[in-house]
C-alpha positions, 0 to 999 in steps of 0.5 A: 383358080382350080387346083388344077392349074396349080398343079399345072404351074408346079410342073410335074417333079412327082410326088415325094414319097417313102415306104410305111416303115421308113425311119424317121431318120432316113426320112428326115434326110429326104427332106433336107436334101429335096429342101421339102416340108412334107412327104407322103407316105405310101406304100406304092406311090399312088395312095396315101397311108400319111404324111410325114412333116418338118413340124412332126418330126421336131415335136417328136424330138423335143418330146422323146429326144433323139432316140426317136429318129430310129422309129418309123414314119408310121408312128408319128406320120398323120394318118386323116388326111384330108384331100383334095381333087383337081377341080376343087378351087383355091379359095376351097384348099386355102379354108380347108388348110387354115381351119385344119392348121395343115401345110400339105394336102395330096390331089387325090382322083379315083384313089390314087394321088395325082399331087401334092399342093402346099400352102405356098403354092396356094398362096401365091396362085391367089397373089397371081390372081388378085395381081391381075384383077389389080392388072384388069382394073386399073386398065379399065379405070385409065381406059387402056 
């Protein structure tokens, strides 16, 4: 399965972004309101400057205390981002996420973000593929 199919299954809710300079508190409020695990930091909603996850926020609050919530996302976001394209396979993306120990990957084409996939999206897609393969094999064995 390709990333394109995963994006299609997700629907077109768009990618939730916050601009650089947003406070960590404001970003945390977006995460809570949208019930998501990460936001892309982007100056224009198209280019990826970084990613800020719940884990990043918790790690910083644990390290520095709640006073860090007035800092901007630029200070704690992950700036070295691994991206994929719509033509990458789910297996390749899953391998990259596992090796890099991250759970969100922007989908970028021609320098612009076209989507965001999570490890949950990739695992769900892979499980769907495995279920179809299982059904096909059972059908072949049973003669359906």
